[in-house]
N, C-alpha and C positions, 0 to 999 in steps of 0.2 A: 523421591520423584525424579526422574530423569527431565532433562530440559525439554525435550520434545514432547514428553507426557504433560509436562506442567503447562506448556504453551496451548497444548490442545485442550486441555481442561479449562483453563482461563478463556479460551475463545469461545468454547461451548458455553460457558456460563455467561459470558457478557453478550453473546449473539442471542440468547434465549429472549423470547418477547417479553418476558418479566424480570429482565436484568435490571431494569431501573428499580425494581423492588427488592433487590438483594440486601440482606441486612448489612448494616456498617461493619459488624465483625467478620463477616464473610469476605468483605472487600479487604479489610486489613489483613486478614489471614492470607489471601491471595497476594496483596502487595508484599508482605513479608517473605513469602515463598519465592516470588519474582526476584526479590531483592538478594536473597540467599543464593538463588541459581545464578545470578548476574555476578555476584561475588565469586562463586566457584568458576564460573567462566573466565572472569577477569584473571584470576589466580592461574588457572590452566594456561591462557594465552601468555601470560608473563613468564610461567615456567617454560613453555616452548620456545618463546624468544630468547630467554637466556640460554638454553641448550644450544639454540641455533647460532648465537653470538659466540659460545664457547667453542663450537665446532669451527666456526670461522676463524677464530684466534688461533686454534690448533693448526688448521691448515695454512694459515699466515706464517706461523712459526716453521712449519715443515718446507714451505716454499722458500723462505729466508735460508734456511740451512742448505737447502738444495742449491740455491743461488750462490751461496757461499763456496760449496763444493766445487760448482762450475767455474766460479771465479778463480779458485786456487789452482785448477788444472789447467 
């Protein structure tokens, strides 16, 4: 289930008038799904940040080389 769908499903279930009567097993299942989704989101965020940092390092290297060329001329 995608993050948005999971959040909508969870909201609907918890906003129902009988949400207090949800079985513990349903709540545990929702909690596990939310934990799994949160882990996936954190993993994706980490991956994107690492890619961004890698790009910055490459740009820095390129600028240093360009600076060196300019200094040599």
